[in-house]
GUDO-127898 format. One record per residue (C-alpha): residue in three letters; x, y, z. Coordinates in steps of 0.1 Angstrom, whole numbers, padded with zeros to 4 digits, always signed. Layout:
! residues N
ALAXYZ...
***
This chain:
! residues 228
UNK-0111+0168+0154UNK-0077+0160+0139UNK-0070+0166+0102UNK-0067+0129+0094UNK-0101+0122+0110UNK-0116+0152+0093UNK-0103+0140+0059UNK-0116+0106+0065UNK-0151+0119+0074UNK-0151+0141+0043UNK-0141+0112+0021UNK-0167+0089+0036UNK-0197+0111+0026UNK-0200+0100-0010UNK-0196+0063-0003UNK-0222+0065+0025UNK-0247+0083+0002UNK-0241+0057-0026UNK-0247+0029-0001UNK-0280+0045+0011UNK-0292+0049-0025UNK-0282+0013-0033UNK-0301+0000-0002UNK-0332+0021-0012UNK-0332+0010-0048UNK-0327-0027-0039UNK-0355-0026-0012UNK-0379-0009-0037UNK-0376-0039-0060UNK-0364-0020-0090UNK-0340-0048-0098UNK-0340-0085-0089UNK-0323-0092-0056UNK-0302-0118-0075UNK-0289-0090-0097UNK-0287-0062-0071UNK-0290-0074-0035UNK-0292-0047-0008UNK-0259-0039+0010UNK-0275-0050+0043UNK-0281-0085+0028UNK-0245-0086+0015UNK-0232-0077+0049UNK-0254-0103+0067UNK-0242-0130+0042UNK-0206-0120+0047UNK-0211-0121+0085UNK-0227-0155+0083UNK-0199-0169+0062UNK-0173-0155+0086UNK-0188-0174+0115UNK-0178-0210+0124UNK-0195-0237+0104UNK-0228-0250+0120UNK-0217-0286+0113UNK-0186-0282+0133UNK-0183-0280+0171UNK-0156-0276+0197UNK-0163-0309+0213UNK-0160-0328+0180UNK-0133-0310+0161UNK-0114-0290+0187UNK-0114-0252+0193UNK-0089-0243+0166UNK-0106-0262+0138UNK-0140-0250+0149UNK-0129-0213+0150UNK-0115-0215+0114UNK-0142-0237+0099UNK-0162-0208+0084UNK-0167-0206+0046UNK-0152-0171+0044UNK-0120-0182+0061UNK-0116-0213+0040UNK-0121-0193+0008UNK-0097-0166+0020UNK-0070-0191+0027UNK-0074-0206-0007UNK-0072-0172-0024UNK-0042-0163-0003UNK-0025-0195-0013UNK-0031-0188-0050UNK-0018-0152-0046UNK+0014-0164-0029UNK+0020-0191-0055UNK+0014-0165-0083UNK+0038-0141-0067UNK+0065-0167-0063UNK+0061-0179-0099UNK+0062-0143-0111UNK+0093-0135-0091UNK+0111-0166-0102UNK+0104-0158-0139UNK+0107-0120-0137UNK+0141-0118-0121UNK+0162-0138-0146UNK+0141-0123-0174UNK+0149-0088-0163UNK+0187-0097-0160UNK+0187-0112-0195UNK+0167-0082-0210UNK+0192-0058-0194UNK+0222-0078-0208UNK+0209-0084-0243UNK+0194-0058-0267UNK+0179-0086-0289UNK+0161-0102-0259UNK+0149-0067-0248UNK+0134-0060-0282UNK+0117-0094-0283UNK+0102-0092-0248UNK+0095-0055-0244UNK+0061-0055-0262UNK+0049-0081-0237UNK+0062-0060-0208UNK+0044-0029-0221UNK+0011-0048-0222UNK+0015-0057-0185UNK+0024-0022-0175UNK-0012-0010-0170UNK-0019-0041-0148UNK+0010-0033-0126UNK+0000+0004-0123UNK-0035-0007-0113UNK-0021-0029-0086UNK+0001-0002-0071UNK-0027+0023-0072UNK-0045-0001-0048UNK-0016-0015-0028UNK+0006+0016-0028UNK+0040+0022-0045UNK+0053+0040-0076UNK+0034+0038-0109UNK+0055+0031-0139UNK+0056+0061-0162UNK+0047+0059-0199UNK+0073+0046-0223UNK+0100+0073-0226UNK+0086+0091-0196UNK+0101+0098-0162UNK+0088+0093-0126UNK+0076+0128-0115UNK+0081+0128-0078UNK+0086+0154-0050UNK+0114+0150-0025UNK+0110+0162+0011UNK+0144+0161+0027UNK+0166+0180+0052UNK+0137+0178+0077UNK+0146+0186+0113UNK+0117+0182+0138UNK+0122+0197+0172UNK+0118+0171+0199UNK+0110+0144+0173UNK+0074+0156+0174UNK+0055+0131+0152UNK+0025+0154+0150UNK+0046+0181+0134UNK+0061+0157+0109UNK+0027+0144+0099UNK+0012+0179+0096UNK+0041+0188+0073UNK+0036+0158+0050UNK-0002+0164+0049UNK+0003+0201+0040UNK+0027+0192+0012UNK+0004+0166-0002UNK-0026+0189+0000UNK-0008+0218-0018UNK+0021+0207-0040UNK+0019+0169-0038UNK-0012+0166-0061UNK+0010+0176-0090UNK+0034+0147-0086UNK+0033+0109-0089UNK+0047+0104-0054UNK+0062+0122-0024UNK+0097+0109-0013UNK+0108+0115+0022UNK+0136+0098+0042UNK+0145+0091+0078UNK+0175+0073+0093UNK+0174+0038+0108UNK+0161+0040+0143UNK+0147+0075+0140UNK+0114+0076+0160UNK+0099+0097+0132UNK+0099+0066+0110UNK+0064+0057+0124UNK+0049+0087+0106UNK+0054+0076+0070UNK+0041+0041+0079UNK+0007+0056+0082UNK+0006+0063+0044UNK+0007+0041+0013UNK+0044+0036+0008UNK+0072+0018-0008UNK+0102+0012+0014UNK+0135+0021-0001UNK+0169+0014+0015UNK+0199+0036+0008UNK+0234+0035+0023UNK+0252+0067+0033UNK+0287+0074+0046UNK+0304+0102+0066UNK+0334+0123+0058UNK+0351+0140+0088UNK+0384+0158+0092UNK+0384+0151+0129UNK+0370+0125+0153UNK+0338+0106+0149UNK+0310+0133+0151UNK+0282+0109+0160UNK+0284+0109+0198UNK+0277+0147+0198UNK+0246+0145+0176UNK+0226+0116+0191UNK+0242+0091+0167UNK+0221+0103+0138UNK+0230+0125+0109UNK+0219+0161+0109UNK+0198+0154+0078UNK+0192+0127+0053UNK+0190+0132+0016UNK+0172+0107-0006UNK+0203+0099-0027UNK+0188+0075-0052UNK+0156+0055-0061
***
C-alpha cells in the first residue's frame, strides 16, 4: 500500500466512525428525522436530486436538457453563478482599493480596520481551498522552502516521497511548504497533487561563455524560489 493511500485510510477512520454513530442514533429515533436525518437518507435524497427530473423526457425536451434537468444540477448552476458574480465584484472593487491604499496613508488608515475584519474570512477560505493564510497583523508568513532539488531520472515517486517526508517531520511547524520547478519540468505534476497556490517567478542566466542550456537539457541545474 502506498503512503498516500495509507494516509487516506488512516484519515478516513474517524469520519467513518462518526457516520456510523450518526446513522445508529438517527435510526434509534433519539432525534426527530427532520432535525437529524440518517446519512443514508441524506445520500438517497442527494442521489434523487442529481437524477434527471421525472417531468422531463428525452423525446419532449431533448437529451441535453433532460440530462441536466435534475434539481441538484439546477441549484448547483445557480450557486456557481452567484460565486462567479461575487468573485468578479470582489476583484473589481479590491484591485483599485488595494492600489489606493498602497498609495495613500490616509486611505490605508481609513480602510484597514475593515480589511482586518475580513482577514479571518479569507483565512477560512484558503484553509478549505488551499493557499497561504494571512498572518496576524505585524506577523510574518512562516514557510519552509524546499529548493535545489535534483531528482535522478525525473522520478516522480522520489519527489513525492521527499515532500511527504518533509511535511510529516518539519512541515507541521510552518504555515506552508514552498517548492519550485522550471516550466516544462515533468516533476511539475507532483505538486499538483497537493493543495497549492501557483506562483510565477522569472529568472535569468549569467554566463562567461556560450549558452549553457544545450548541455543541460535546456533546464537550470536548480531553481531557487526567489520571491513570493
